[in-house]
C-alpha positions in Angstrom: 13.9 -15.0 22.0 16.1 -17.8 23.4 19.7 -17.4 22.2 20.3 -21.1 22.7 18.0 -22.0 19.8 19.5 -22.2 16.4 16.9 -20.9 14.0 16.6 -22.2 10.5 16.3 -19.6 7.7 12.5 -20.1 7.6 12.4 -19.3 11.3 14.6 -16.2 10.8 12.3 -15.1 8.0 9.3 -15.5 10.3 11.0 -13.5 13.0 11.9 -10.8 10.6 8.4 -10.6 9.1 6.9 -10.4 12.6 9.2 -7.5 13.5 8.3 -5.8 10.2 4.6 -6.2 11.0 5.1 -4.6 14.4 7.0 -1.7 12.9 4.5 -1.3 10.1 1.7 -1.1 12.7 3.5 1.7 14.5 4.2 3.6 11.2 0.5 3.2 10.2 -0.6 4.7 13.5 1.6 7.8 12.9 0.4 8.0 9.3 -3.2 7.9 10.6 -2.5 10.9 12.9 -0.9 12.8 9.9 -3.9 12.0 7.8 -6.3 13.4 10.4 -4.2 16.6 10.6 -4.1 16.7 6.7 -7.9 16.5 6.6 -8.1 19.9 8.4 -6.0 21.7 5.8 -7.6 24.0 3.2 -7.8 22.7 -0.4 -5.5 24.8 -2.7 -6.2 26.1 -6.2 -5.0 22.8 -7.7 -7.5 20.8 -5.5 -4.8 19.5 -3.2 -4.7 19.4 0.6 -1.1 19.7 1.7 0.6 19.4 5.1 4.3 19.6 5.9 5.5 18.5 9.3 9.2 18.9 10.2 10.7 16.7 12.8 14.2 17.0 14.3 15.6 14.7 11.6 12.9 13.9 9.1 10.2 15.9 7.3 6.8 14.5 6.3 5.0 16.0 3.3 1.4 14.8 3.1 -0.9 15.4 0.2 -4.5 14.5 -0.5 -6.3 14.8 -3.8 -9.5 13.3 -5.3 -8.9 10.7 -7.9 -11.4 9.9 -10.6 -11.5 6.4 -11.9 -13.1 5.1 -15.1 -15.7 2.3 -14.7 -14.3 0.1 -17.5 -17.1 -2.5 -17.2 -19.7 0.2 -18.0 -17.6 1.6 -20.7 -17.1 -1.8 -22.4 -20.8 -2.5 -22.1 -21.7 0.9 -23.5 -19.6 0.4 -26.6 -20.3 -3.4 -26.9 -16.8 -4.5 -26.3 -16.8 -8.2 -25.5 -14.3 -10.4 -23.7 -13.4 -11.9 -27.1 -12.4 -8.4 -28.4 -10.5 -7.6 -25.2 -8.5 -10.8 -25.5 -6.9 -9.5 -28.7 -5.4 -6.6 -26.7 -4.3 -8.4 -23.5 -0.6 -8.4 -22.7 1.4 -11.5 -21.9 1.0 -12.5 -18.3 3.8 -11.7 -15.9 4.7 -14.4 -13.3 4.4 -13.3 -9.7 5.7 -15.2 -6.8 4.7 -15.0 -3.2 6.1 -16.5 0.0 3.7 -16.6 3.0 5.1 -17.3 6.5 3.0 -18.3 9.5 3.8 -19.5 13.0 4.6 -23.2 13.1 2.2 -25.0 15.4 
């Protein structure tokens, strides 16, 4: 990075997001190693695989369980619940805002 360049706030944001991405990639690689080690652990009586790894400063506690989801489309079809009926039970939408940053070409 050239210190003579005065970055705008958008440029600063882009730089920060780039650094966060690099750090996240490193963190994800370590998490993948922990997940591999976790998969070798026995399942306990509660159906959980657990791995505790102590570092010099930090401790990682890793857990794995099976999650069961409900197929709501099949459930609605089975009971004849239509979109019109569901509309009566939908909550007010919540606004979500996103900011995407890319390299300026």
